C-alpha positions as CSV (number, residue, x, y, z in Angstrom):
1,X,73.5,88.5,7.0
2,X,75.4,85.7,5.4
3,X,77.1,84.8,2.2
4,X,78.6,81.6,2.5
5,X,77.3,79.1,4.8
6,X,79.1,75.8,5.2
7,X,76.8,72.5,6.0
8,X,78.7,69.2,7.3
9,X,77.0,66.2,6.7
10,X,77.5,62.3,7.2
11,X,75.0,61.2,4.9
12,X,72.8,59.8,7.3
13,X,68.7,61.0,8.0
14,X,69.9,62.4,11.4
15,X,71.6,65.3,9.4
16,X,68.1,66.1,7.3
17,X,66.8,68.9,10.4
18,X,69.9,70.4,10.1
19,X,70.3,70.5,6.1
20,X,66.6,72.1,6.8
21,X,67.6,74.9,8.7
22,X,70.9,75.8,6.8
23,X,69.2,75.8,3.7
24,X,66.2,78.0,5.3
25,X,69.3,80.3,6.3
26,X,70.7,80.2,3.2
27,X,67.4,81.4,1.6
28,X,67.1,84.3,3.8
29,X,70.3,85.6,3.4
30,X,70.6,85.1,0.3
31,X,73.7,82.9,0.8
32,X,75.4,80.2,-1.2
33,X,75.0,76.9,0.9
34,X,78.2,74.3,0.6
35,X,77.5,70.9,1.8
36,X,80.5,69.0,2.8
37,X,81.0,65.6,3.8
38,X,84.6,64.0,5.3
39,X,85.5,60.9,4.5
40,X,87.4,60.1,8.1
41,X,90.7,58.3,6.9
42,X,94.1,58.9,8.9
43,X,96.1,58.5,5.4
44,X,94.6,61.8,4.0
45,X,98.1,62.9,2.4
46,X,99.2,59.2,0.8
47,X,96.5,59.8,-1.7
48,X,94.9,56.7,-1.3
49,X,91.7,56.2,1.6
50,X,92.0,53.0,3.3
51,X,88.8,52.0,5.0
52,X,88.1,50.5,8.5
53,X,88.6,47.0,7.0
54,X,91.6,47.7,5.6
55,X,90.1,48.3,1.8
56,X,92.5,50.4,0.3
57,X,90.9,53.0,-2.3
58,X,92.4,55.2,-4.8
59,X,91.2,58.9,-3.3
60,X,89.6,60.5,-6.3
61,X,87.3,57.2,-7.4
62,X,85.9,57.4,-4.1
63,X,85.7,61.4,-3.8
64,X,83.6,61.5,-7.3
65,X,81.5,58.9,-6.1
66,X,80.7,60.4,-3.2
67,X,80.1,63.5,-4.2
68,X,77.3,62.3,-6.5
69,X,75.9,60.5,-4.0
70,X,75.9,63.8,-2.0
71,X,74.2,65.6,-4.6
72,X,72.1,62.7,-5.0
73,X,70.4,63.0,-1.4
74,X,70.8,66.7,-0.8
75,X,69.3,67.9,-4.1
76,X,65.9,65.7,-3.7
77,X,65.4,67.8,-0.6
78,X,65.4,71.1,-2.8
79,X,63.3,72.8,-5.0
80,X,64.5,72.9,-8.8
81,X,65.2,76.9,-8.6
82,X,67.5,76.8,-6.2
83,X,70.4,74.2,-7.1
84,X,72.7,76.7,-8.3
85,X,72.8,78.2,-4.8
86,X,74.1,74.8,-3.8
87,X,78.0,73.5,-4.1
88,X,79.0,70.7,-2.7
89,X,82.4,69.4,-1.9
90,X,84.3,66.2,-0.2
91,X,87.2,65.7,2.0
92,X,89.3,62.8,3.2
93,X,90.8,63.2,7.0
94,X,90.2,63.7,10.5
95,X,86.6,65.5,9.7
96,X,86.9,68.7,12.7
97,X,90.2,69.8,10.9
98,X,88.9,69.6,7.0
99,X,85.4,71.6,8.7
100,X,88.0,74.3,10.1
101,X,90.0,74.4,6.5
102,X,87.5,74.4,3.9
103,X,85.7,76.7,6.0
104,X,89.0,78.7,6.5
105,X,89.4,78.5,2.3
106,X,85.9,79.5,1.7
107,X,85.3,82.0,3.9
108,X,82.6,80.8,5.3
109,X,80.1,83.0,7.7
110,X,78.3,80.2,9.4
111,X,79.2,76.6,10.1
112,X,76.0,74.2,10.3
113,X,76.3,70.5,11.6
114,X,73.9,68.4,13.6
115,X,75.1,67.4,17.0
116,X,76.4,64.2,16.3
117,X,76.7,61.4,14.2
118,X,75.0,58.0,13.7
119,X,77.8,56.0,14.7
120,X,78.7,58.3,17.7
121,X,75.1,58.7,19.0
122,X,75.2,54.9,21.0
123,X,77.5,57.3,24.0
124,X,74.4,59.2,24.2
125,X,72.4,56.3,25.5
126,X,74.6,54.5,27.9
127,X,75.9,58.4,29.8
128,X,72.6,59.6,30.2
129,X,73.8,62.7,29.5
130,X,73.0,64.8,26.6
131,X,76.9,65.5,24.9
132,X,78.1,66.6,21.6
133,X,80.2,64.6,19.1
134,X,83.9,65.0,18.9
135,X,83.6,66.6,15.5
136,X,80.8,69.0,17.0
137,X,82.7,69.7,20.0
138,X,85.9,70.2,17.9
139,X,84.4,72.5,14.9
140,X,82.4,74.5,17.7
141,X,85.7,75.6,20.1
142,X,87.6,76.3,17.1
143,X,86.0,77.8,14.2
144,X,87.2,81.5,13.4
145,X,83.2,82.1,12.6
146,X,79.3,81.1,14.5
147,X,78.8,77.8,14.4
148,X,75.3,76.7,14.8
149,X,74.4,73.3,15.8
150,X,71.2,71.5,15.2
151,X,68.9,68.6,17.1
152,X,66.3,67.6,14.9
153,X,62.8,67.4,17.5
154,X,62.9,63.4,17.5
155,X,66.4,63.4,18.5
156,X,65.5,65.6,21.4
157,X,62.8,63.6,22.5
158,X,65.0,60.6,22.8
159,X,67.4,62.5,24.8
160,X,64.4,63.7,27.2
161,X,63.1,60.3,27.6
162,X,66.6,58.7,29.0
163,X,67.3,61.6,31.8
164,X,66.7,60.5,34.5
């Protein structure tokens, strides 16, 4: 059914359930699974990344370290014989825009992601209404392929507990 599945992660454990789901779908379809992390930066075209505290990094150095971290984190969760079906990418820029760009460039048949990042999850507790994060919302509204957004059972329990 799928040839290429793009899994988007923020490298926090809240994406583990979505990863397991993406891995299952890739295995059932015989698809390649591309794992993508986007380092948010307003300075994508400068050749450098500027962190929130104003520190400037050369993008190649940052991307290499993040790609290594991405591979280390997700390859531990996969049986060794499935490693050849995984590919890892790190990009800089606006997350939703880069996700869509990679999906288009790779001709992805499906995008898989979690409902929000850890950083954005505070809003979910304040509003008392389950909401999608900005990135998941922007991707799901603009993607040219299906988007699956997976909420883990633990995330659902937390959201159900705060509903009035």
